[in-house]
C-alpha positions as CSV (number, residue, x, y, z in Angstrom):
1,X,9.2,28.5,23.1
2,X,6.4,30.7,24.1
3,X,4.4,32.5,21.4
4,X,1.2,34.0,20.8
5,X,1.2,32.8,17.4
6,X,-2.6,31.1,16.7
7,X,-2.8,27.8,16.2
8,X,-6.8,26.4,15.6
9,X,-7.5,22.8,16.3
10,X,-9.9,20.8,13.9
11,X,-11.6,18.3,16.4
12,X,-10.0,19.5,19.7
13,X,-11.9,16.9,21.9
14,X,-9.8,14.1,21.1
15,X,-7.7,12.3,23.4
16,X,-3.9,13.3,21.9
17,X,-5.6,16.3,20.4
18,X,-7.2,17.8,23.7
19,X,-3.7,17.2,25.4
20,X,-1.8,18.8,23.0
21,X,-3.8,21.8,23.1
22,X,-3.3,22.2,26.9
23,X,0.2,21.6,26.4
24,X,0.8,24.2,23.7
25,X,-1.4,27.1,25.5
26,X,0.7,26.3,28.4
27,X,3.9,27.6,26.1
28,X,2.0,30.5,25.6
29,X,0.3,29.7,22.3
30,X,-3.3,31.2,21.2
31,X,-5.3,28.3,21.3
32,X,-8.8,27.7,19.8
33,X,-10.5,24.9,18.5
34,X,-14.0,23.3,17.5
35,X,-15.5,19.9,17.4
36,X,-19.0,18.3,17.1
37,X,-18.7,16.5,20.2
38,X,-16.6,16.6,22.9
39,X,-16.8,13.4,25.7
40,X,-15.1,13.2,29.3
41,X,-12.7,14.0,30.8
42,X,-11.8,16.0,27.4
43,X,-14.2,18.3,28.4
44,X,-13.7,19.1,31.8
45,X,-10.0,19.4,31.1
46,X,-10.6,21.8,28.4
47,X,-13.0,24.1,30.0
48,X,-10.2,24.3,33.3
49,X,-8.0,25.7,30.8
50,X,-10.4,27.9,28.9
51,X,-10.3,25.9,25.7
52,X,-13.6,24.4,25.8
53,X,-15.4,25.9,22.5
54,X,-18.6,28.1,23.3
55,X,-20.6,26.2,21.1
56,X,-20.4,22.6,19.6
57,X,-19.8,22.8,15.7
58,X,-18.1,23.8,13.0
59,X,-17.2,27.6,12.4
60,X,-15.1,28.6,9.4
61,X,-15.1,32.1,10.8
62,X,-12.6,30.8,13.6
63,X,-10.1,30.3,10.8
64,X,-8.7,34.0,10.5
65,X,-5.7,35.8,8.7
66,X,-3.6,35.8,11.8
67,X,-3.9,31.8,12.2
68,X,-0.8,30.4,11.9
69,X,-1.5,26.9,11.8
70,X,-4.3,24.5,11.7
71,X,-4.2,21.1,13.0
72,X,-6.3,18.6,12.0
73,X,-7.8,15.8,14.2
74,X,-8.7,12.1,12.7
75,X,-12.5,12.7,13.7
76,X,-12.5,15.2,11.1
77,X,-13.6,14.6,7.8
78,X,-12.3,15.9,4.3
79,X,-15.3,18.1,3.8
80,X,-14.9,19.7,7.3
81,X,-16.0,23.4,6.7
82,X,-13.3,25.0,8.8
83,X,-10.4,22.6,7.0
84,X,-12.3,24.3,3.7
85,X,-11.8,28.0,5.0
86,X,-8.1,27.0,6.2
87,X,-7.3,25.6,2.9
88,X,-8.9,28.8,1.0
89,X,-6.5,31.0,2.9
90,X,-3.5,29.1,2.3
91,X,-2.8,28.3,6.3
92,X,-0.4,25.8,6.9
93,X,-2.5,22.5,7.6
94,X,-0.6,19.6,10.1
95,X,-2.1,16.3,11.3
96,X,-1.2,15.9,15.3
97,X,1.9,13.8,14.3
98,X,3.0,16.3,11.8
99,X,3.1,19.0,14.0
100,X,4.5,17.2,16.9
101,X,7.6,16.5,14.6
102,X,7.7,20.0,13.3
103,X,8.2,21.6,16.7
104,X,10.5,18.6,17.8
105,X,12.9,18.0,15.1
106,X,15.6,19.0,16.6
107,X,15.1,16.3,19.6
108,X,15.7,13.2,19.9
109,X,12.7,10.9,19.3
110,X,12.4,7.7,21.3
111,X,8.9,6.2,19.7
112,X,7.5,3.4,21.3
113,X,5.2,1.3,18.7
114,X,3.0,-1.9,18.7
115,X,-0.2,-3.3,18.4
116,X,-0.4,-3.5,22.4
117,X,1.9,-2.7,25.4
118,X,2.9,0.6,23.8
119,X,1.1,2.7,26.3
120,X,2.4,1.2,29.4
121,X,5.9,0.9,28.2
122,X,5.9,4.5,26.8
123,X,4.4,5.6,30.6
124,X,7.0,3.2,32.1
125,X,10.0,5.0,30.5
126,X,8.7,8.5,31.4
127,X,8.2,7.5,35.0
128,X,11.6,6.5,35.2
129,X,13.0,10.0,33.5
130,X,11.0,11.4,35.7
131,X,12.5,10.2,39.0
132,X,15.7,10.5,37.4
133,X,15.4,14.0,37.2
134,X,15.9,14.1,33.3
135,X,14.7,16.8,31.2
136,X,12.4,15.3,28.4
137,X,8.8,15.8,26.7
138,X,6.4,12.7,26.0
139,X,3.1,12.2,24.7
140,X,1.4,9.6,26.7
141,X,-1.9,7.6,25.5
142,X,-3.2,7.6,29.0
143,X,-2.8,9.3,32.5
144,X,-0.1,8.5,34.8
145,X,0.5,9.2,38.2
146,X,3.0,12.2,38.7
147,X,2.0,13.3,35.1
148,X,-0.6,16.5,35.3
149,X,-0.8,16.2,31.5
150,X,-0.4,13.4,28.6
151,X,1.5,15.4,26.6
152,X,4.5,17.8,27.4
153,X,6.0,20.2,25.0
154,X,9.0,22.6,25.7
155,X,12.4,22.9,24.5
156,X,13.7,19.5,26.0
157,X,16.4,18.0,24.1
158,X,14.5,14.5,24.5
159,X,10.7,12.9,23.7
160,X,9.5,10.0,24.4
161,X,6.4,9.3,21.9
162,X,3.6,6.6,21.9
163,X,3.7,5.8,18.3
164,X,0.0,4.7,17.3
165,X,-0.1,2.9,13.6
166,X,-3.4,4.5,13.1
167,X,-3.7,7.1,10.1
168,X,-2.6,10.9,10.9
169,X,-5.6,12.4,9.6
170,X,-8.4,12.2,6.9
171,X,-5.8,14.0,4.3
172,X,-2.8,12.4,5.5
173,X,-3.2,8.4,5.4
174,X,0.2,7.6,7.0
175,X,0.6,6.1,10.1
176,X,1.1,8.2,13.4
177,X,4.5,6.5,14.2
178,X,6.0,7.2,10.6
179,X,5.3,11.1,11.0
180,X,7.6,11.0,14.4
181,X,10.7,10.0,12.3
182,X,12.3,8.3,15.6
183,X,15.8,8.3,16.1
184,X,15.2,5.2,18.5
185,X,11.8,2.8,18.4
186,X,10.8,0.1,19.8
187,X,8.2,-2.3,18.6
188,X,6.2,-4.3,20.9
189,X,4.3,-7.1,19.1
190,X,1.9,-7.1,16.0
191,X,-1.5,-8.4,16.1
192,X,-4.4,-7.3,13.1
193,X,-6.2,-4.1,14.3
194,X,-8.1,-1.2,13.1
195,X,-9.8,-3.6,10.4
196,X,-11.7,-0.2,8.9
197,X,-8.2,1.1,8.0
198,X,-6.2,-1.7,7.3
199,X,-8.7,-3.9,5.8
200,X,-6.3,-6.9,5.9
201,X,-3.7,-8.5,8.3
202,X,-1.1,-7.9,5.4
203,X,-1.7,-4.7,5.4
204,X,-1.4,-4.1,8.8
205,X,1.4,-5.9,9.1
206,X,3.2,-3.7,6.1
207,X,2.7,-0.7,8.6
208,X,5.1,-1.7,11.0
209,X,7.5,-3.0,8.1
210,X,7.4,0.6,7.2
211,X,8.3,2.0,11.0
212,X,11.2,-0.3,10.7
213,X,12.6,0.6,7.4
214,X,12.2,4.3,8.7
215,X,14.9,3.7,11.8
216,X,17.8,5.8,10.3
217,X,21.1,4.5,9.4
218,X,22.7,5.2,12.8
219,X,19.6,4.7,15.0
220,X,18.2,1.9,17.2
221,X,15.2,-0.1,17.3
222,X,14.5,-2.5,20.4
223,X,12.2,-5.1,19.7
224,X,10.0,-8.0,21.5
225,X,12.0,-11.3,20.8
226,X,9.1,-13.5,21.6
227,X,6.9,-12.1,19.0
228,X,7.1,-14.3,16.0
229,X,5.7,-11.4,13.3
230,X,8.1,-8.8,14.8
231,X,11.1,-11.3,14.4
232,X,9.9,-11.8,10.9
233,X,9.8,-8.5,9.9
234,X,13.1,-7.6,11.6
235,X,14.6,-10.2,9.4
236,X,12.7,-8.8,6.5
237,X,13.6,-5.2,6.7
238,X,16.9,-5.3,8.8
239,X,19.2,-2.0,7.8
240,X,22.4,-0.4,9.3
241,X,20.7,0.1,12.5
242,X,21.1,-1.5,15.5
243,X,18.8,-3.9,16.5
244,X,18.2,-5.1,20.1
245,X,15.5,-7.9,21.2
246,X,14.1,-8.3,24.6
247,X,12.5,-11.0,26.5
248,X,10.5,-11.8,29.6
249,X,12.7,-11.7,32.3
250,X,12.8,-14.0,35.3
251,X,9.8,-13.1,37.9
252,X,7.9,-15.1,40.4
253,X,4.3,-14.6,42.0
254,X,4.1,-14.8,46.2
255,X,1.1,-13.8,47.7
256,X,-0.5,-11.9,45.0
257,X,2.6,-9.9,44.5
258,X,4.9,-9.8,41.6
259,X,8.6,-10.0,42.0
260,X,11.3,-9.1,39.3
261,X,14.4,-11.8,39.5
262,X,17.2,-9.7,39.1
263,X,20.5,-11.4,40.0
264,X,20.6,-12.6,43.7
265,X,17.4,-10.1,44.3
266,X,13.6,-10.3,44.1
267,X,12.1,-6.9,43.5
268,X,8.7,-6.6,44.6
269,X,7.0,-4.7,41.6
270,X,3.2,-2.6,41.9
271,X,2.2,-4.4,38.1
272,X,1.1,-7.8,37.6
273,X,0.7,-10.3,34.4
274,X,3.4,-11.5,32.3
275,X,3.0,-9.2,29.6
276,X,3.7,-6.4,31.8
277,X,6.9,-8.4,33.0
278,X,8.1,-8.4,29.3
279,X,6.7,-4.6,29.0
280,X,9.4,-4.0,31.8
281,X,12.3,-5.5,29.9
282,X,11.1,-3.4,27.0
283,X,11.3,0.0,29.0
284,X,14.5,-1.3,30.8
285,X,16.4,-1.7,27.3
286,X,15.4,1.8,26.3
287,X,16.6,3.4,29.2
288,X,19.7,1.5,29.0
289,X,19.9,3.3,25.6
290,X,19.2,6.3,27.7
291,X,22.0,6.2,30.0
292,X,20.7,3.9,32.8
293,X,21.6,0.7,34.2
294,X,19.0,-1.9,34.8
295,X,19.8,-1.8,38.8
296,X,19.0,2.0,38.5
297,X,15.9,1.6,36.4
298,X,14.3,-1.4,38.4
299,X,14.4,1.1,41.3
300,X,12.6,3.4,39.9
301,X,9.8,1.4,38.3
302,X,9.2,-0.7,41.1
303,X,6.7,2.0,42.5
304,X,5.2,1.9,38.8
305,X,1.5,1.1,39.4
306,X,0.4,1.0,35.6
307,X,-1.3,3.8,33.5
308,X,-4.7,4.9,33.7
309,X,-7.0,2.2,32.5
310,X,-4.5,-0.4,31.9
311,X,-5.2,-3.2,34.6
312,X,-6.3,-0.5,37.2
313,X,-7.6,-1.4,39.9
314,X,-11.0,0.6,40.9
315,X,-12.1,-1.2,43.7
316,X,-11.5,-3.4,46.7
317,X,-13.3,-4.1,49.5
318,X,-15.1,-7.0,51.4
319,X,-13.4,-9.6,49.3
320,X,-14.4,-8.1,45.6
321,X,-11.9,-6.4,43.7
322,X,-12.9,-4.7,40.4
323,X,-10.4,-4.0,37.4
324,X,-10.7,-1.7,34.4
325,X,-8.8,-2.3,31.4
326,X,-8.9,-0.4,28.1
327,X,-8.4,-4.1,26.4
328,X,-10.2,-4.1,22.9
329,X,-7.9,-6.2,20.5
330,X,-7.6,-9.9,20.9
331,X,-4.2,-9.7,21.8
332,X,-5.1,-7.3,24.7
333,X,-7.8,-9.2,25.6
334,X,-5.8,-12.5,26.0
335,X,-2.9,-11.1,27.5
336,X,-5.2,-9.2,30.1
337,X,-7.4,-12.3,31.2
338,X,-4.3,-14.4,31.3
339,X,-2.7,-11.6,34.1
340,X,-5.7,-11.7,36.2
341,X,-5.7,-15.7,36.0
342,X,-2.2,-15.8,36.7
343,X,-2.4,-13.2,39.9
344,X,-5.7,-14.8,41.2
345,X,-5.4,-18.4,40.8
346,X,-8.3,-19.6,43.6
347,X,-10.5,-16.7,43.0
348,X,-13.5,-16.8,41.1
349,X,-13.2,-14.3,37.9
350,X,-15.6,-12.7,36.0
351,X,-14.4,-11.5,32.5
352,X,-16.9,-9.0,31.2
353,X,-15.6,-7.9,27.4
354,X,-17.3,-5.1,25.2
355,X,-17.3,-5.2,21.7
356,X,-16.9,-1.6,20.5
357,X,-14.5,-0.9,18.0
358,X,-14.8,-1.2,14.4
359,X,-12.8,-4.2,13.9
360,X,-14.5,-6.1,17.1
361,X,-17.9,-5.3,15.8
362,X,-16.8,-6.6,12.2
363,X,-18.4,-10.0,11.6
364,X,-15.3,-10.6,9.4
365,X,-12.8,-9.9,12.1
366,X,-14.5,-11.6,15.0
367,X,-13.1,-14.5,14.6
368,X,-9.6,-13.1,15.6
369,X,-11.0,-13.4,19.2
370,X,-11.3,-17.3,19.4
371,X,-9.7,-18.6,22.2
372,X,-9.0,-15.4,24.0
373,X,-11.3,-16.3,27.1
374,X,-10.5,-18.5,29.8
375,X,-12.7,-21.6,30.1
376,X,-12.8,-21.5,33.9
377,X,-14.0,-18.1,34.1
378,X,-17.2,-16.7,33.8
379,X,-17.1,-14.7,30.7
380,X,-19.5,-11.9,29.2
381,X,-19.6,-10.2,26.0
382,X,-21.4,-7.0,26.0
383,X,-22.6,-5.3,22.7
384,X,-24.9,-2.3,23.1
385,X,-26.9,-2.2,19.6
386,X,-27.0,1.5,19.9
387,X,-23.3,1.5,19.3
388,X,-24.0,-1.0,16.3
389,X,-26.2,1.7,14.7
390,X,-23.9,5.1,15.3
391,X,-21.4,3.1,13.7
392,X,-23.6,2.0,11.0
393,X,-22.1,-1.7,11.4
394,X,-24.2,-4.7,10.4
395,X,-26.1,-5.9,13.1
396,X,-23.9,-9.3,15.0
397,X,-26.0,-12.5,16.3
398,X,-25.7,-13.9,19.4
399,X,-24.5,-17.3,17.2
400,X,-21.9,-15.3,15.5
401,X,-20.5,-14.0,18.3
402,X,-20.3,-17.4,20.3
403,X,-18.7,-18.9,17.1
404,X,-16.3,-16.4,16.7
405,X,-15.0,-16.3,20.6
406,X,-15.1,-20.3,19.8
407,X,-16.9,-20.4,23.3
408,X,-20.6,-22.4,23.7
409,X,-21.1,-20.8,27.2
410,X,-20.2,-17.4,26.6
411,X,-23.1,-14.9,28.0
412,X,-24.2,-12.0,25.7
413,X,-25.6,-9.0,26.9
414,X,-26.9,-6.2,25.2
415,X,-28.3,-3.4,27.6
416,X,-26.2,-1.2,30.6
417,X,-29.5,-2.5,32.9
418,X,-29.3,-6.2,32.2
419,X,-25.5,-6.1,32.5
420,X,-25.8,-4.7,36.2
421,X,-28.6,-6.9,36.8
422,X,-26.8,-10.2,35.7
423,X,-23.4,-9.1,37.5
424,X,-25.4,-8.3,40.7
425,X,-26.4,-11.8,40.8
426,X,-23.3,-13.5,40.1
427,X,-20.9,-11.3,42.6
428,X,-20.0,-12.8,45.9
429,X,-17.1,-12.5,48.2
430,X,-13.5,-13.8,46.9
431,X,-14.6,-12.5,43.2
432,X,-12.3,-10.9,40.7
433,X,-14.4,-8.8,38.1
434,X,-12.5,-7.5,35.0
435,X,-14.1,-5.0,32.6
436,X,-12.2,-4.7,29.4
437,X,-13.6,-1.9,27.3
438,X,-12.6,0.9,25.0
439,X,-16.0,2.6,25.3
440,X,-18.2,2.6,28.7
441,X,-20.9,-0.6,28.3
442,X,-23.3,1.7,27.1
443,X,-23.1,4.5,29.8
444,X,-23.0,2.0,32.3
445,X,-22.4,4.1,35.6
446,X,-19.7,2.6,37.3
447,X,-20.5,4.1,40.7
448,X,-24.0,3.1,40.7
449,X,-22.4,-0.9,39.8
450,X,-20.0,-0.9,42.5
451,X,-22.8,0.7,44.8
452,X,-25.4,-2.4,43.7
453,X,-22.5,-5.0,43.9
454,X,-21.6,-4.0,47.6
455,X,-25.4,-5.0,48.2
456,X,-24.6,-8.7,47.7
457,X,-21.4,-8.9,49.7
């Protein structure tokens, strides 16, 4: 696949964008890119591979006659100067998923979709295939042990893709998971999200109906048989393709270890939570379709410890355990909190959740978080007012947040300093601290937080 063709990335700093840039550079493509701001870890990773732009901003002169393609990130606006230059020169412009399909259209593409669980399920499948020695490419939304990059592109005949329902680019308003044109797919669950792109629940659900209908006649669709919204969509959009439901498998919890019950065996796992048992069942169903028996998949996945920032344990000393989780939507928040309570029924639990996404910051959406937090825990909602200003969102009063969560005792904190102070007052031995956010709690220094909490133990 190696070539010296010039490909330019507009908004190269995005999570998926910078990983694709690194993958293509490794295949011999000449890669350039631009962005108006690049956050970590994207900046460091691009720098290591010699792909970090020398200056932040948009520079139309970076689009040259020898540019063979431009890949447009969702972060870039339709009036982007580099985009205009590429259009004027007649250069082929792709959204991220369009380009993936273009270079992998002869491969078998397996797309994992859903409002929640898709990163973990994709990671599980990739982890098992790596153990099996299978030749495959992948796109995963988070780092996974054993994988140097989140994207791999080669001549492999199989590609496993995490399928995001969000829009492909400012020019292409089609959900990403449609553009991959899967032969086999998985639908893990549906819970309204991305209110800025899908202003009503009905519009949001409709996108998943299109994903189902996009399954080819000879294709396969694996789906969560416990999700009412998914099963209703399957019934409405059934076709000639094969449909295979999956369900939570038998499991048990002993001494803070989860065991998958398979026949007469109880197989210890590194992951935990009912939602992860369900995710495991989905991954096993896809792996079976790729030719692997359940026993083989379990043998490979019993050492899988999760994807980065997905219920990731970041500290465990002196009776204090701290987890970080990417939970931001109501369904993710609820399943993560449930998992921690099931795992640690006899410990003090502090749930700290940041309102950070456009959906979570919208007063018309916040009622979706009703009863996502457990009354028996100490519950904190963090909201940084600067985030509201940056995203040009309306101010959210404390009472609006408490009413949305249906939780009168909810503690609301708005600065990183106040959060660190409050947590240092609450931490004691035998405590579980769960930090849930797609952001960083107002630039909270995790190492400094740990240092302050250690003083209380």
